[in-house]
N, C-alpha and C positions, 0 to 999 in steps of 0.2 A: 405679173399676177402670180401670187403664190397659191396654187390649188389646194394647199393644206390649211389655208386660213378661211374660215367661213364668212368673215366680214370683209367686204371688198369695197373700197371707195368707188363711187359711181364713175369718176374720171378714169380710174385704172381698169375698171370693168369695161367701159366703152372702148378703151384703146385695145383691149384684149378680148373682144367679144367672141371670137372664134375659139379661144382657149377656155373661156367660160362655158360656152355652149358644149364643147367636148367634154368637160368635166361633169356637167349636169347630165348630159346624155349618157356618156359610157360609164362614168364612175357612180352615177346616181347620187350625186352630192347636192346638197342645198346650200345656196349662198345668199347672203344678205347684202343688199346694195346700201351703202352708207353715204351720208353727207355730213361732213364735220362730226364724224363719229357716231351719228345717230342712225340706227337702222330705218330705212324708208321704204324697202321693198324686198321681196324674195324671188329668187329664180329657183324653180323646182322641176323636178323631172315631169314630163308631160302626163304620165298616168296619174300622179298626185294632183296635178292641176284639174284634170278631168274629173277625178272623184270629188274634189271640192265643188266644182260646178254641179255635179250629179246630186249632191246633197242639198243644194240650194244656194251655194255661194260661200265665201269665206266666213261670214258670221255664223251661219249654221253649222259649217264644219267645225268651227272653233267650239261652239257650244256642245256639239256631240263629243268631241274629244275631252272637253273638260268634265263632262258627266261620266264618260268612260273612266277617266283617270281617278275621279272622286270614288267611283264604285270599286276601284282596285284598292284604294287606301284604306 
């Protein structure tokens, strides 16, 4: 596993779960798990995951971020 690459094939992430966990926890990195080159899931620091839950889940968090980004532009 290359911790500098944000897209990680699922089979490599599975084989290196401890390294992935450490990079997310200690380096506060976000990684995307891929299958055949397509992003299927993300591994994020726990505080970000908790914030997503707090605002009502991933769809609500995405809507909030999109609105915020649109207001800045």
